[in-house]
N, CA, C and O atoms as CSV, one atom per row, in Angstrom:
chain,resi,resn,atom,element,x,y,z
A,1,UNK,N,N,1.033,-1.424,0.060
A,1,UNK,CA,C,-0.134,0.040,-0.064
A,1,UNK,C,C,0.553,1.389,-0.095
A,1,UNK,O,O,1.022,1.697,1.001
A,2,UNK,N,N,0.679,1.994,-0.755
A,2,UNK,CA,C,1.376,2.770,-0.767
A,2,UNK,C,C,1.199,4.179,0.486
A,2,UNK,O,O,0.165,4.302,1.143
A,3,UNK,N,N,2.516,5.233,0.643
A,3,UNK,CA,C,1.720,5.991,1.869
A,3,UNK,C,C,1.649,7.053,0.982
A,3,UNK,O,O,1.934,7.150,-0.212
A,4,UNK,N,N,0.947,8.304,2.302
A,4,UNK,CA,C,0.546,9.193,2.093
A,4,UNK,C,C,1.416,9.919,1.092
A,4,UNK,O,O,1.143,10.123,-0.091
A,5,UNK,N,N,2.411,10.247,1.690
A,5,UNK,CA,C,3.449,10.743,0.602
A,5,UNK,C,C,3.780,10.837,-0.454
A,5,UNK,O,O,4.097,11.879,-1.028
A,6,UNK,N,N,3.746,9.172,-1.119
A,6,UNK,CA,C,3.716,8.895,-2.334
A,6,UNK,C,C,2.923,9.240,-2.987
A,6,UNK,O,O,3.195,9.808,-4.045
A,7,UNK,N,N,1.289,8.957,-2.472
A,7,UNK,CA,C,0.183,9.152,-3.305
A,7,UNK,C,C,-0.096,10.788,-3.684
A,7,UNK,O,O,-0.626,11.287,-4.676
A,8,UNK,N,N,0.625,11.548,-2.179
A,8,UNK,CA,C,0.409,12.906,-2.691
A,8,UNK,C,C,1.424,13.267,-4.224
A,8,UNK,O,O,1.104,13.883,-5.241
A,9,UNK,N,N,2.652,12.629,-3.863
A,9,UNK,CA,C,3.773,12.695,-5.443
A,9,UNK,C,C,3.015,12.758,-6.439
A,9,UNK,O,O,2.775,13.651,-7.251
A,10,UNK,N,N,2.504,11.278,-6.247
A,10,UNK,CA,C,1.910,11.042,-6.994
A,10,UNK,C,C,1.006,12.207,-8.230
A,10,UNK,O,O,1.408,12.538,-9.345
A,11,UNK,N,N,0.206,12.461,-7.799
A,11,UNK,CA,C,-1.165,13.499,-7.606
A,11,UNK,C,C,-0.366,14.560,-8.254
A,11,UNK,O,O,-0.713,15.084,-9.312
A,12,UNK,N,N,0.912,14.931,-7.484
A,12,UNK,CA,C,1.439,16.271,-7.894
A,12,UNK,C,C,2.179,16.173,-9.524
A,12,UNK,O,O,2.487,17.105,-10.267
A,13,UNK,N,N,2.304,14.876,-9.713
A,13,UNK,CA,C,3.340,14.617,-10.872
A,13,UNK,C,C,2.376,14.781,-11.871
A,13,UNK,O,O,2.624,15.389,-12.912
A,14,UNK,N,N,1.067,14.171,-11.566
A,14,UNK,CA,C,-0.060,14.391,-12.778
A,14,UNK,C,C,-0.316,15.776,-12.790
A,14,UNK,O,O,-0.695,16.358,-13.807
A,15,UNK,N,N,-0.081,16.467,-11.441
A,15,UNK,CA,C,-0.696,17.987,-11.986
A,15,UNK,C,C,0.108,18.657,-12.793
A,15,UNK,O,O,-0.253,19.624,-13.465
A,16,UNK,N,N,1.471,18.085,-12.768
A,16,UNK,CA,C,2.298,18.783,-13.568
A,16,UNK,C,C,2.192,18.894,-14.845
A,16,UNK,O,O,2.514,19.869,-15.523
A,17,UNK,N,N,1.830,18.099,-15.128
A,17,UNK,CA,C,1.316,17.358,-17.094
A,17,UNK,C,C,0.163,17.783,-17.598
A,17,UNK,O,O,-0.404,17.483,-18.649
A,18,UNK,N,N,-0.247,18.819,-16.383
A,18,UNK,CA,C,-1.726,19.569,-17.052
A,18,UNK,C,C,-1.803,20.833,-17.682
A,18,UNK,O,O,-1.326,21.730,-16.987
A,19,UNK,N,N,-2.185,21.137,-18.616
A,19,UNK,CA,C,-2.465,22.705,-18.717
A,19,UNK,C,C,-3.377,23.711,-17.562
A,19,UNK,O,O,-3.563,23.330,-16.407
A,20,UNK,N,N,-3.614,24.320,-17.804
A,20,UNK,CA,C,-4.164,25.476,-17.029
A,20,UNK,C,C,-5.452,25.118,-17.058
A,20,UNK,O,O,-6.076,25.017,-16.002
A,21,UNK,N,N,-5.998,24.891,-18.188
A,21,UNK,CA,C,-7.238,24.829,-18.233
A,21,UNK,C,C,-8.221,23.317,-17.836
A,21,UNK,O,O,-9.410,23.191,-17.543
A,22,UNK,N,N,-6.979,22.201,-18.004
A,22,UNK,CA,C,-7.474,21.004,-17.450
A,22,UNK,C,C,-7.218,21.019,-16.086
A,22,UNK,O,O,-7.800,20.319,-15.256
A,23,UNK,N,N,-6.369,21.799,-15.874
A,23,UNK,CA,C,-6.957,21.905,-14.177
A,23,UNK,C,C,-7.859,22.724,-13.492
A,23,UNK,O,O,-8.031,22.547,-12.286
A,24,UNK,N,N,-8.511,23.676,-14.156
A,24,UNK,CA,C,-9.924,24.383,-14.058
A,24,UNK,C,C,-10.896,22.895,-13.943
A,24,UNK,O,O,-11.749,22.797,-13.061
A,25,UNK,N,N,-10.724,22.128,-14.631
A,25,UNK,CA,C,-11.824,21.488,-15.020
A,25,UNK,C,C,-11.315,19.661,-13.637
A,25,UNK,O,O,-12.043,18.675,-13.529
A,26,UNK,N,N,-10.517,19.782,-13.198
A,26,UNK,CA,C,-10.241,19.096,-11.966
A,26,UNK,C,C,-10.438,19.579,-10.416
A,26,UNK,O,O,-10.735,18.879,-9.447
A,27,UNK,N,N,-10.180,21.005,-10.473
A,27,UNK,CA,C,-10.075,21.410,-9.027
A,27,UNK,C,C,-11.381,21.703,-8.414
A,27,UNK,O,O,-12.086,22.561,-8.945
A,28,UNK,N,N,-11.831,21.022,-7.240
A,28,UNK,CA,C,-12.711,21.391,-6.942
A,28,UNK,C,C,-13.223,21.529,-5.388
A,28,UNK,O,O,-12.505,21.934,-4.473
A,29,UNK,N,N,-14.879,21.036,-5.222
A,29,UNK,CA,C,-14.942,20.022,-3.860
A,29,UNK,C,C,-15.129,19.326,-3.504
A,29,UNK,O,O,-14.451,18.576,-4.205
A,30,UNK,N,N,-15.547,18.775,-2.887
A,30,UNK,CA,C,-15.874,17.503,-2.146
A,30,UNK,C,C,-17.174,16.665,-2.780
A,30,UNK,O,O,-18.264,17.153,-3.078
A,31,UNK,N,N,-16.894,15.724,-2.863
A,31,UNK,CA,C,-18.444,14.713,-2.616
A,31,UNK,C,C,-19.246,14.974,-2.292
A,31,UNK,O,O,-20.314,15.106,-2.890
A,32,UNK,N,N,-18.881,15.208,-0.752
A,32,UNK,CA,C,-20.865,15.731,-0.390
A,32,UNK,C,C,-21.287,16.609,-0.974
A,32,UNK,O,O,-22.336,16.422,-1.591
A,33,UNK,N,N,-20.792,17.616,-1.006
A,33,UNK,CA,C,-21.406,18.844,-1.829
A,33,UNK,C,C,-21.863,18.590,-3.570
A,33,UNK,O,O,-22.814,19.109,-4.156
A,34,UNK,N,N,-21.241,18.001,-3.908
A,34,UNK,CA,C,-21.748,17.087,-5.156
A,34,UNK,C,C,-22.933,16.350,-4.916
A,34,UNK,O,O,-23.868,16.815,-5.568
A,35,UNK,N,N,-23.234,15.392,-4.235
A,35,UNK,CA,C,-24.584,15.088,-3.834
A,35,UNK,C,C,-25.083,15.943,-3.101
A,35,UNK,O,O,-26.193,15.508,-2.796
A,36,UNK,N,N,-24.913,16.956,-2.611
A,36,UNK,CA,C,-26.012,18.173,-2.224
A,36,UNK,C,C,-26.330,18.607,-3.596
A,36,UNK,O,O,-27.497,18.930,-3.817
A,37,UNK,N,N,-25.634,18.652,-4.368
A,37,UNK,CA,C,-25.658,19.876,-5.786
A,37,UNK,C,C,-26.994,18.715,-6.246
A,37,UNK,O,O,-28.184,18.889,-6.509
A,38,UNK,N,N,-26.349,17.823,-6.200
A,38,UNK,CA,C,-27.598,16.607,-7.123
A,38,UNK,C,C,-28.665,16.440,-6.456
A,38,UNK,O,O,-29.623,16.721,-7.176
A,39,UNK,N,N,-28.885,16.220,-5.749
A,39,UNK,CA,C,-30.220,16.775,-4.873
A,39,UNK,C,C,-30.698,17.677,-4.716
A,39,UNK,O,O,-31.866,17.511,-4.365
A,40,UNK,N,N,-30.399,18.688,-4.794
A,40,UNK,CA,C,-30.658,20.080,-5.022
A,40,UNK,C,C,-31.043,20.250,-6.296
A,40,UNK,O,O,-32.072,19.669,-6.643
A,41,UNK,N,N,-30.617,20.733,-6.869
A,41,UNK,CA,C,-31.649,20.446,-8.568
A,41,UNK,C,C,-32.097,19.692,-8.988
A,41,UNK,O,O,-32.437,20.082,-10.105
A,42,UNK,N,N,-32.431,18.556,-8.826
A,42,UNK,CA,C,-33.556,17.319,-8.471
A,42,UNK,C,C,-34.403,18.304,-8.239
A,42,UNK,O,O,-34.904,18.863,-9.214
A,43,UNK,N,N,-34.667,18.633,-7.216
A,43,UNK,CA,C,-35.899,19.223,-5.918
A,43,UNK,C,C,-36.010,20.406,-7.100
A,43,UNK,O,O,-37.168,20.252,-7.489
A,44,UNK,N,N,-35.414,21.546,-7.913
A,44,UNK,CA,C,-35.716,22.143,-8.488
A,44,UNK,C,C,-36.216,21.724,-9.963
A,44,UNK,O,O,-36.787,22.554,-10.670
A,45,UNK,N,N,-36.020,20.623,-10.329
A,45,UNK,CA,C,-37.141,20.384,-11.453
A,45,UNK,C,C,-35.602,20.186,-12.796
A,45,UNK,O,O,-35.835,20.059,-13.999
A,46,UNK,N,N,-34.303,20.202,-12.271
A,46,UNK,CA,C,-33.466,20.305,-13.410
A,46,UNK,C,C,-33.131,18.983,-13.594
A,46,UNK,O,O,-32.970,18.340,-12.557
A,47,UNK,N,N,-32.942,18.239,-14.945
A,47,UNK,CA,C,-32.871,16.825,-15.322
A,47,UNK,C,C,-31.054,16.713,-14.707
A,47,UNK,O,O,-30.264,17.282,-15.460
A,48,UNK,N,N,-30.610,16.236,-13.816
A,48,UNK,CA,C,-29.791,15.720,-13.484
A,48,UNK,C,C,-29.518,14.006,-14.142
A,48,UNK,O,O,-30.221,12.999,-14.053
A,49,UNK,N,N,-28.343,14.219,-14.726
A,49,UNK,CA,C,-28.077,12.733,-14.926
A,49,UNK,C,C,-26.504,12.405,-15.167
A,49,UNK,O,O,-25.641,12.529,-16.035
A,50,UNK,N,N,-26.679,11.901,-13.831
A,50,UNK,CA,C,-25.713,11.259,-13.227
A,50,UNK,C,C,-25.839,10.203,-11.922
A,50,UNK,O,O,-26.845,10.244,-11.215
A,51,UNK,N,N,-25.108,9.568,-11.743
A,51,UNK,CA,C,-24.877,8.694,-10.097
A,51,UNK,C,C,-23.771,8.956,-9.593
A,51,UNK,O,O,-22.655,9.050,-10.104
A,52,UNK,N,N,-24.246,9.112,-8.210
A,52,UNK,CA,C,-22.795,9.386,-6.891
A,52,UNK,C,C,-21.539,8.329,-7.312
A,52,UNK,O,O,-20.320,8.505,-7.298
A,53,UNK,N,N,-22.523,6.921,-7.770
A,53,UNK,CA,C,-21.447,5.575,-7.480
A,53,UNK,C,C,-21.148,5.655,-8.450
A,53,UNK,O,O,-21.074,4.482,-8.814
A,54,UNK,N,N,-20.787,6.477,-9.538
A,54,UNK,CA,C,-20.058,5.966,-10.896
A,54,UNK,C,C,-19.372,6.950,-11.369
A,54,UNK,O,O,-19.722,8.118,-11.195
A,55,UNK,N,N,-18.163,6.561,-12.116
A,55,UNK,CA,C,-17.121,7.467,-12.506
A,55,UNK,C,C,-17.514,8.087,-13.172
A,55,UNK,O,O,-17.957,7.455,-14.131
A,56,UNK,N,N,-17.707,9.687,-13.302
A,56,UNK,CA,C,-17.987,10.884,-14.255
A,56,UNK,C,C,-19.200,11.651,-13.406
A,56,UNK,O,O,-19.969,12.443,-13.950
A,57,UNK,N,N,-19.270,11.229,-11.709
A,57,UNK,CA,C,-20.159,11.818,-11.045
A,57,UNK,C,C,-20.305,13.832,-11.071
A,57,UNK,O,O,-21.217,14.657,-11.112
A,58,UNK,N,N,-18.601,13.840,-11.012
A,58,UNK,CA,C,-18.256,15.776,-11.183
A,58,UNK,C,C,-18.625,16.217,-12.370
A,58,UNK,O,O,-19.017,17.377,-12.501
A,59,UNK,N,N,-18.522,14.989,-13.847
A,59,UNK,CA,C,-18.970,15.629,-14.864
A,59,UNK,C,C,-20.236,16.111,-14.867
A,59,UNK,O,O,-20.568,17.201,-15.333
A,60,UNK,N,N,-21.115,15.127,-14.232
A,60,UNK,CA,C,-22.478,14.942,-14.288
A,60,UNK,C,C,-23.064,16.317,-13.454
A,60,UNK,O,O,-23.948,16.945,-14.036
A,61,UNK,N,N,-22.741,16.673,-12.499
A,61,UNK,CA,C,-22.718,17.933,-11.623
A,61,UNK,C,C,-22.333,19.895,-12.429
A,61,UNK,O,O,-22.836,21.018,-12.472
A,62,UNK,N,N,-21.379,19.283,-12.800
A,62,UNK,CA,C,-21.080,20.462,-13.682
A,62,UNK,C,C,-22.130,20.576,-14.987
A,62,UNK,O,O,-22.828,21.559,-15.239
A,63,UNK,N,N,-22.072,19.398,-15.709
A,63,UNK,CA,C,-23.506,19.644,-16.915
A,63,UNK,C,C,-24.688,20.101,-16.316
A,63,UNK,O,O,-25.162,21.143,-16.769
A,64,UNK,N,N,-25.381,19.420,-15.200
A,64,UNK,CA,C,-26.432,19.620,-14.307
A,64,UNK,C,C,-26.655,21.693,-14.687
A,64,UNK,O,O,-27.447,22.397,-15.315
A,65,UNK,N,N,-25.260,21.917,-13.741
A,65,UNK,CA,C,-25.010,23.417,-13.303
A,65,UNK,C,C,-25.148,24.294,-14.450
A,65,UNK,O,O,-25.708,25.389,-14.401
A,66,UNK,N,N,-24.443,23.609,-15.832
A,66,UNK,CA,C,-24.670,24.086,-16.778
A,66,UNK,C,C,-26.413,24.583,-17.709
A,66,UNK,O,O,-26.729,25.486,-18.484
A,67,UNK,N,N,-26.909,23.788,-17.276
A,67,UNK,CA,C,-28.493,23.644,-17.644
A,67,UNK,C,C,-29.208,25.132,-16.951
A,67,UNK,O,O,-30.286,25.640,-17.261
A,68,UNK,N,N,-28.627,25.408,-16.356
A,68,UNK,CA,C,-29.176,26.900,-15.505
A,68,UNK,C,C,-28.110,28.053,-15.620
A,68,UNK,O,O,-28.061,29.001,-14.837
A,69,UNK,N,N,-27.496,27.915,-16.396
A,69,UNK,CA,C,-26.308,29.222,-16.529
A,69,UNK,C,C,-24.947,29.407,-15.293
A,69,UNK,O,O,-24.295,30.420,-15.039
A,70,UNK,N,N,-24.837,27.934,-14.652
A,70,UNK,CA,C,-23.681,27.795,-13.902
A,70,UNK,C,C,-22.623,27.234,-13.893
A,70,UNK,O,O,-22.556,26.074,-13.486
A,71,UNK,N,N,-21.376,27.998,-14.396
A,71,UNK,CA,C,-20.396,27.540,-14.401
A,71,UNK,C,C,-19.619,26.816,-13.155
A,71,UNK,O,O,-18.969,27.614,-12.479
A,72,UNK,N,N,-19.560,25.256,-12.665
A,72,UNK,CA,C,-18.936,24.624,-11.347
A,72,UNK,C,C,-17.967,24.220,-11.409
A,72,UNK,O,O,-17.841,23.594,-12.461
A,73,UNK,N,N,-17.059,24.217,-10.783
A,73,UNK,CA,C,-15.662,23.570,-10.338
A,73,UNK,C,C,-16.165,22.630,-9.644
A,73,UNK,O,O,-16.833,23.038,-8.694
A,74,UNK,N,N,-16.076,21.194,-9.793
A,74,UNK,CA,C,-16.983,20.349,-8.925
A,74,UNK,C,C,-16.101,19.345,-8.736
A,74,UNK,O,O,-15.634,18.865,-9.769
A,75,UNK,N,N,-15.578,18.687,-7.239
A,75,UNK,CA,C,-15.054,17.662,-7.037
A,75,UNK,C,C,-14.901,16.727,-8.037
A,75,UNK,O,O,-15.571,16.907,-9.054
A,76,UNK,N,N,-13.968,15.498,-7.967
A,76,UNK,CA,C,-13.402,14.463,-8.982
A,76,UNK,C,C,-12.824,13.594,-8.438
A,76,UNK,O,O,-11.746,13.719,-7.857
A,77,UNK,N,N,-13.570,12.430,-8.573
A,77,UNK,CA,C,-13.283,11.244,-7.643
A,77,UNK,C,C,-11.493,10.974,-7.915
A,77,UNK,O,O,-10.918,10.244,-7.108
A,78,UNK,N,N,-10.919,11.421,-8.744
A,78,UNK,CA,C,-9.346,11.140,-9.062
A,78,UNK,C,C,-8.532,11.856,-7.931
A,78,UNK,O,O,-7.437,11.425,-7.570
A,79,UNK,N,N,-9.255,13.235,-7.260
A,79,UNK,CA,C,-8.597,14.098,-6.335
A,79,UNK,C,C,-9.324,14.062,-5.954
A,79,UNK,O,O,-10.336,14.401,-6.567
A,80,UNK,N,N,-9.403,13.525,-4.334
A,80,UNK,CA,C,-10.340,13.994,-3.449
A,80,UNK,C,C,-9.490,13.951,-2.706
A,80,UNK,O,O,-8.654,13.104,-2.390
A,81,UNK,N,N,-9.868,15.514,-2.241
A,81,UNK,CA,C,-9.380,16.186,-1.203
A,81,UNK,C,C,-10.691,17.118,-0.979
A,81,UNK,O,O,-11.323,17.792,-1.793
A,82,UNK,N,N,-10.890,16.901,0.537
A,82,UNK,CA,C,-11.843,17.204,1.312
A,82,UNK,C,C,-11.657,19.036,1.588
A,82,UNK,O,O,-12.564,19.811,1.891
A,83,UNK,N,N,-10.682,19.256,1.443
A,83,UNK,CA,C,-10.781,20.655,2.065
A,83,UNK,C,C,-11.079,21.926,0.871
A,83,UNK,O,O,-11.051,23.154,0.950
A,84,UNK,N,N,-11.328,21.106,-0.082
A,84,UNK,CA,C,-11.306,21.821,-1.557
A,84,UNK,C,C,-13.242,22.350,-1.640
A,84,UNK,O,O,-13.717,21.269,-1.292
A,85,UNK,N,N,-13.927,22.861,-1.768
A,85,UNK,CA,C,-14.905,23.424,-2.228
A,85,UNK,C,C,-15.099,23.693,-3.326
A,85,UNK,O,O,-14.293,24.365,-3.970
A,86,UNK,N,N,-16.491,23.128,-3.945
A,86,UNK,CA,C,-17.159,23.517,-4.947
A,86,UNK,C,C,-17.141,24.851,-5.534
A,86,UNK,O,O,-17.565,25.721,-4.774
A,87,UNK,N,N,-16.783,25.221,-6.623
A,87,UNK,CA,C,-16.762,27.096,-6.899
A,87,UNK,C,C,-17.820,27.106,-7.757
A,87,UNK,O,O,-17.895,26.107,-8.473
A,88,UNK,N,N,-19.003,28.277,-7.957
A,88,UNK,CA,C,-19.754,28.433,-8.506
A,88,UNK,C,C,-19.555,29.876,-9.735
A,88,UNK,O,O,-19.255,30.951,-9.215
A,89,UNK,N,N,-19.699,29.856,-11.049
A,89,UNK,CA,C,-19.994,31.272,-11.661
A,89,UNK,C,C,-20.695,31.458,-12.532
A,89,UNK,O,O,-21.076,30.736,-13.454
A,90,UNK,N,N,-20.931,32.653,-12.209
A,90,UNK,CA,C,-22.414,32.976,-13.284
A,90,UNK,C,C,-21.612,34.512,-14.028
A,90,UNK,O,O,-21.129,35.364,-13.282
A,91,UNK,N,N,-21.587,34.637,-15.332
A,91,UNK,CA,C,-20.918,35.598,-16.135
A,91,UNK,C,C,-19.588,35.847,-16.057
A,91,UNK,O,O,-19.026,36.846,-16.506
A,92,UNK,N,N,-19.038,34.852,-15.431
A,92,UNK,CA,C,-17.822,34.683,-15.381
A,92,UNK,C,C,-17.318,35.469,-14.195
A,92,UNK,O,O,-16.272,36.116,-14.255
A,93,UNK,N,N,-18.177,35.396,-12.969
A,93,UNK,CA,C,-17.811,35.719,-12.049
A,93,UNK,C,C,-18.015,35.009,-10.629
A,93,UNK,O,O,-19.192,34.749,-10.377
A,94,UNK,N,N,-16.981,34.614,-9.563
A,94,UNK,CA,C,-17.438,33.656,-8.455
A,94,UNK,C,C,-18.758,34.022,-7.513
A,94,UNK,O,O,-18.860,35.130,-6.985
A,95,UNK,N,N,-19.440,33.312,-7.405
A,95,UNK,CA,C,-20.234,33.652,-6.624
A,95,UNK,C,C,-20.503,32.575,-5.773
A,95,UNK,O,O,-20.080,31.503,-6.208
A,96,UNK,N,N,-21.119,32.525,-4.615
A,96,UNK,CA,C,-21.912,32.121,-3.372
A,96,UNK,C,C,-22.154,30.640,-3.774
A,96,UNK,O,O,-22.476,30.330,-4.921
A,97,UNK,N,N,-21.983,29.753,-2.781
A,97,UNK,CA,C,-23.450,28.117,-3.697
A,97,UNK,C,C,-24.768,29.034,-3.212
A,97,UNK,O,O,-25.603,29.350,-4.059
A,98,UNK,N,N,-24.886,29.350,-2.142
A,98,UNK,CA,C,-26.444,30.054,-1.959
A,98,UNK,C,C,-26.725,30.795,-3.044
A,98,UNK,O,O,-27.868,30.683,-3.486
A,99,UNK,N,N,-25.821,31.678,-3.706
A,99,UNK,CA,C,-26.414,32.557,-4.540
A,99,UNK,C,C,-26.886,31.878,-6.194
A,99,UNK,O,O,-27.715,32.335,-6.981
A,100,UNK,N,N,-25.730,30.246,-6.370
A,100,UNK,CA,C,-26.077,29.866,-6.942
A,100,UNK,C,C,-27.227,28.561,-6.953
A,100,UNK,O,O,-27.748,27.918,-7.865
A,101,UNK,N,N,-27.310,28.533,-5.819
A,101,UNK,CA,C,-28.951,27.983,-5.598
A,101,UNK,C,C,-29.989,28.419,-5.813
A,101,UNK,O,O,-31.013,27.768,-6.018
A,102,UNK,N,N,-29.833,29.971,-5.790
A,102,UNK,CA,C,-30.968,30.616,-5.757
A,102,UNK,C,C,-31.499,31.355,-6.883
A,102,UNK,O,O,-32.546,31.980,-7.051
A,103,UNK,N,N,-30.119,31.025,-7.878
A,103,UNK,CA,C,-30.418,30.824,-9.371
A,103,UNK,C,C,-30.973,30.186,-10.346
A,103,UNK,O,O,-31.609,30.438,-11.369
A,104,UNK,N,N,-30.543,29.229,-9.733
A,104,UNK,CA,C,-30.554,27.701,-10.198
A,104,UNK,C,C,-32.180,27.657,-10.182
A,104,UNK,O,O,-32.754,27.471,-11.255
A,105,UNK,N,N,-33.104,27.862,-8.719
A,105,UNK,CA,C,-33.966,28.188,-8.724
A,105,UNK,C,C,-35.054,28.952,-9.478
A,105,UNK,O,O,-36.166,28.646,-9.908
A,106,UNK,N,N,-34.297,30.081,-9.476
A,106,UNK,CA,C,-35.154,31.077,-10.615
A,106,UNK,C,C,-35.021,30.983,-11.830
A,106,UNK,O,O,-35.931,31.397,-12.548
A,107,UNK,N,N,-33.536,30.262,-12.548
A,107,UNK,CA,C,-34.089,29.797,-13.981
A,107,UNK,C,C,-35.139,28.511,-14.184
A,107,UNK,O,O,-35.454,28.171,-15.324
A,108,UNK,N,N,-35.672,27.805,-12.985
A,108,UNK,CA,C,-36.143,26.985,-13.249
A,108,UNK,C,C,-37.759,27.673,-12.890
A,108,UNK,O,O,-38.586,26.802,-13.161
A,109,UNK,N,N,-38.248,28.579,-12.522
A,109,UNK,CA,C,-38.896,29.688,-12.550
A,109,UNK,C,C,-39.503,29.123,-10.753
A,109,UNK,O,O,-40.712,29.245,-10.559
A,110,UNK,N,N,-38.907,28.731,-9.948
A,110,UNK,CA,C,-39.222,28.898,-8.209
A,110,UNK,C,C,-38.913,30.020,-7.902
A,110,UNK,O,O,-37.857,30.548,-8.250
A,111,UNK,N,N,-39.895,30.619,-7.118
A,111,UNK,CA,C,-39.802,31.678,-6.561
A,111,UNK,C,C,-39.257,31.582,-5.371
A,111,UNK,O,O,-40.248,31.390,-4.666
A,112,UNK,N,N,-38.330,31.587,-4.663
A,112,UNK,CA,C,-37.591,30.901,-3.311
A,112,UNK,C,C,-36.623,32.398,-2.961
A,112,UNK,O,O,-35.637,32.841,-3.550
A,113,UNK,N,N,-37.437,32.965,-1.664
A,113,UNK,CA,C,-36.187,33.266,-1.023
A,113,UNK,C,C,-35.304,32.934,-0.236
A,113,UNK,O,O,-35.738,31.874,0.215
A,114,UNK,N,N,-34.178,33.163,0.320
A,114,UNK,CA,C,-33.306,32.994,0.811
A,114,UNK,C,C,-33.455,32.075,2.336
A,114,UNK,O,O,-32.658,31.180,2.619
A,115,UNK,N,N,-34.398,32.403,3.067
A,115,UNK,CA,C,-34.753,30.919,3.727
A,115,UNK,C,C,-35.606,29.651,2.694
A,115,UNK,O,O,-35.857,28.535,3.149
A,116,UNK,N,N,-35.791,29.866,1.967
A,116,UNK,CA,C,-36.607,28.644,1.177
A,116,UNK,C,C,-35.246,27.974,1.033
A,116,UNK,O,O,-34.847,26.849,1.331
A,117,UNK,N,N,-34.725,28.927,0.535
A,117,UNK,CA,C,-33.463,27.618,-0.340
A,117,UNK,C,C,-32.639,27.178,0.426
A,117,UNK,O,O,-31.898,26.262,0.070
A,118,UNK,N,N,-32.569,27.754,1.729
A,118,UNK,CA,C,-31.662,26.865,3.390
A,118,UNK,C,C,-32.198,26.135,3.509
A,118,UNK,O,O,-31.753,24.988,3.465
A,119,UNK,N,N,-33.683,26.478,3.766
A,119,UNK,CA,C,-34.091,24.984,4.002
A,119,UNK,C,C,-34.464,23.494,2.654
A,119,UNK,O,O,-34.520,22.287,2.889
A,120,UNK,N,N,-34.624,24.097,1.535
A,120,UNK,CA,C,-34.242,23.370,0.521
A,120,UNK,C,C,-32.897,22.105,0.192
A,120,UNK,O,O,-32.704,20.910,-0.029
A,121,UNK,N,N,-32.219,23.444,0.364
A,121,UNK,CA,C,-30.441,22.608,0.194
A,121,UNK,C,C,-30.311,21.724,1.614
A,121,UNK,O,O,-29.652,20.688,1.524
A,122,UNK,N,N,-31.103,22.176,3.393
A,122,UNK,CA,C,-30.833,21.597,4.167
A,122,UNK,C,C,-31.353,19.865,3.924
A,122,UNK,O,O,-30.738,18.878,4.326
A,123,UNK,N,N,-32.615,19.879,3.177
A,123,UNK,CA,C,-33.447,18.982,3.030
A,123,UNK,C,C,-32.581,18.253,2.181
A,123,UNK,O,O,-32.791,17.135,2.653
A,124,UNK,N,N,-31.926,18.104,1.455
A,124,UNK,CA,C,-31.178,17.500,0.219
A,124,UNK,C,C,-29.829,17.096,0.708
A,124,UNK,O,O,-29.180,16.157,0.248
A,125,UNK,N,N,-29.389,18.037,1.869
A,125,UNK,CA,C,-27.683,17.318,2.250
A,125,UNK,C,C,-27.387,15.888,2.480
A,125,UNK,O,O,-28.173,15.262,3.191
A,126,UNK,N,N,-26.509,15.373,2.049
A,126,UNK,CA,C,-26.097,14.001,2.644
A,126,UNK,C,C,-26.180,13.631,4.199
A,126,UNK,O,O,-25.832,12.516,4.588
């Protein structure tokens, strides 16, 4: 079994081989955030075509957010570092998770206020 240091070296070596554009697709949040996003977007009526138990889960989350106009930098199974947070962008500017959720609800025609979004997100947490 590889040591922690060996695993980190392997990851760093692989990262060095990637372009900045490719790295943007990898750097992201954690699995729990992606599951919460999946459940939340489904509650809002977004067609989320992914399964948290399959490879490509993060890509499915990014694609689901894109359906409501949000660019999401989501967790990737190969780089599971729980200190990362998913990042959300609207019109090229980084926004908070809450703002992304509010936007998704609005795009789907749901008139939710701040508290309603928080409650819906809490209901969807893993």
